[in-house]
C-alpha positions as CSV (number, residue, x, y, z in Angstrom):
1,M,-13.2,9.7,9.6
2,D,-12.6,13.0,7.8
3,K,-8.6,12.9,7.5
4,Y,-6.5,9.9,8.8
5,L,-3.1,8.2,8.1
6,L,-3.0,4.5,7.3
7,F,0.1,2.4,8.4
8,L,0.1,-1.1,6.8
9,D,2.3,-3.6,8.6
10,D,1.7,-7.0,10.0
11,D,4.5,-6.4,12.8
12,R,5.8,-3.1,13.4
13,D,4.1,0.3,14.5
14,P,4.7,3.7,13.2
15,N,7.3,4.7,15.7
16,E,9.6,1.8,15.1
17,V,9.4,2.9,11.5
18,F,10.3,6.3,13.1
19,G,13.3,4.5,14.5
20,Y,15.0,3.7,11.4
21,T,13.8,6.5,9.1
22,N,13.9,9.6,11.1
23,D,10.9,10.7,9.5
24,Q,8.8,12.7,11.8
25,I,5.5,11.7,9.9
26,Y,6.1,8.5,11.9
27,L,5.4,10.0,15.5
28,L,1.9,11.3,14.3
29,K,-1.1,9.3,15.0
30,W,-1.9,6.4,12.6
31,V,-4.7,4.4,12.1
32,V,-2.9,0.8,11.8
33,V,-3.8,-2.2,9.5
34,R,-2.1,-5.6,10.1
35,N,-3.3,-7.7,6.8
36,Y,-5.1,-7.2,3.0
37,D,-8.5,-7.9,4.7
38,E,-8.3,-5.1,7.4
39,Y,-6.4,-2.7,4.5
40,V,-9.5,-2.8,2.3
41,K,-12.3,-2.6,5.2
42,C,-10.7,0.1,6.6
43,I,-10.8,2.3,3.5
44,I,-14.3,1.1,2.4
45,D,-15.5,2.3,5.9
46,N,-13.6,5.5,6.0
47,G,-12.6,6.5,3.0
48,I,-9.2,7.3,1.0
49,P,-6.7,8.3,3.8
50,D,-4.2,11.5,3.2
51,V,-1.5,9.1,3.8
52,I,-0.7,5.6,3.4
53,S,2.6,4.0,4.3
54,Y,3.1,0.3,3.3
55,D,5.0,-2.6,3.9
56,H,5.3,-5.2,1.5
57,D,5.5,-8.6,3.3
58,L,2.2,-9.0,5.4
59,G,3.0,-12.5,7.0
60,H,5.5,-14.7,8.2
61,E,5.2,-17.0,5.2
62,H,6.8,-14.3,3.0
63,Y,9.8,-14.0,4.8
64,S,12.5,-15.9,3.0
65,V,15.9,-15.7,1.9
66,Q,15.1,-16.8,-1.6
67,S,15.6,-14.1,-4.2
68,N,12.8,-15.1,-6.5
69,I,9.6,-15.7,-4.4
70,D,6.5,-16.8,-6.1
71,Y,4.0,-14.8,-3.8
72,S,0.9,-16.5,-5.7
73,I,1.4,-19.5,-3.6
74,F,1.0,-17.7,-0.4
75,K,-2.3,-17.5,1.5
76,E,-1.8,-13.8,2.8
77,K,-1.6,-11.3,0.2
78,T,1.0,-8.3,0.4
79,G,1.4,-4.8,0.3
80,F,1.9,-5.0,-3.4
81,H,-1.8,-6.8,-3.6
82,C,-3.2,-3.6,-1.5
83,A,-1.6,-0.9,-3.7
84,K,-3.3,-2.7,-6.6
85,W,-6.5,-3.1,-4.8
86,L,-6.5,0.8,-3.8
87,I,-5.7,1.8,-7.6
88,N,-8.5,-0.3,-8.9
89,H,-10.7,1.1,-6.2
90,C,-10.2,4.6,-7.2
91,I,-10.3,4.2,-11.0
92,D,-13.8,2.1,-10.4
93,N,-14.9,5.0,-7.9
94,K,-13.4,7.6,-9.6
95,L,-11.3,8.8,-6.5
96,E,-8.1,10.2,-6.1
97,L,-5.4,8.4,-4.8
98,P,-4.2,9.5,-1.4
99,E,-1.7,12.7,-1.2
100,T,1.1,11.2,0.0
101,I,1.9,7.1,-0.5
102,L,5.1,6.2,1.6
103,I,7.1,2.7,2.0
104,H,8.8,1.8,4.6
105,S,9.2,-2.0,3.9
106,W,12.6,-3.6,4.3
107,N,12.1,-6.0,1.1
108,R,13.8,-3.8,-1.4
109,V,12.4,-5.7,-4.1
110,G,8.9,-5.5,-2.8
111,A,9.4,-2.0,-2.0
112,A,10.3,-1.1,-5.5
113,N,7.2,-3.2,-6.8
114,I,4.8,-1.0,-5.2
115,K,6.4,2.1,-6.2
116,S,6.6,1.0,-9.5
117,L,3.0,0.3,-9.3
118,F,2.0,3.9,-8.2
119,D,4.5,5.5,-10.7
120,T,3.0,3.8,-13.6
121,Y,-0.5,4.6,-12.6
122,N,0.4,8.4,-12.5
123,K,2.0,8.2,-15.9
124,V,-1.1,6.2,-17.5
125,K,-3.5,8.6,-15.8
126,D,-1.1,11.7,-16.8
127,I,-1.8,10.3,-20.7
128,N,-5.3,9.2,-20.4
129,C,-6.9,12.0,-18.1
130,D,-10.7,11.0,-18.7
131,N,-9.9,7.9,-16.6
132,N,-11.0,5.6,-19.7
133,Y,-8.3,2.6,-19.4
134,P,-8.6,-0.8,-18.0
135,P,-7.9,-1.3,-14.2
136,I,-4.4,-2.6,-12.9
137,P,-5.9,-6.7,-11.8
138,Y,-5.2,-7.2,-8.3
139,S,-5.6,-10.8,-8.3
């Protein structure tokens, strides 16, 4: 697969996200993955996509009214885990991140954490252009 758009969400489809964002990109053709394992397999099999759109909560066990959720106790990994895996995969294989990273999650804290992860990576990458810095752990 040469160029593709990757959509990570356990329930929604891209056209549903268009419904609340009005972002025309969600009307394009996407490869949809529903969980961490499908996400990793898709990228390993097809290479780095041009665009990734992230949901944070990838399982019903993540949906909670609590403000301080300990995600480490859950079986299913989140979009944050997927983002950390991607960054490490790119570092380990000397690959560039996708041209565009979108976050469509309704979980504001989770979305902010994903955004912060990529923002931090970009700052560190700019400082360490030779990529000789430790990867972000994704356990």
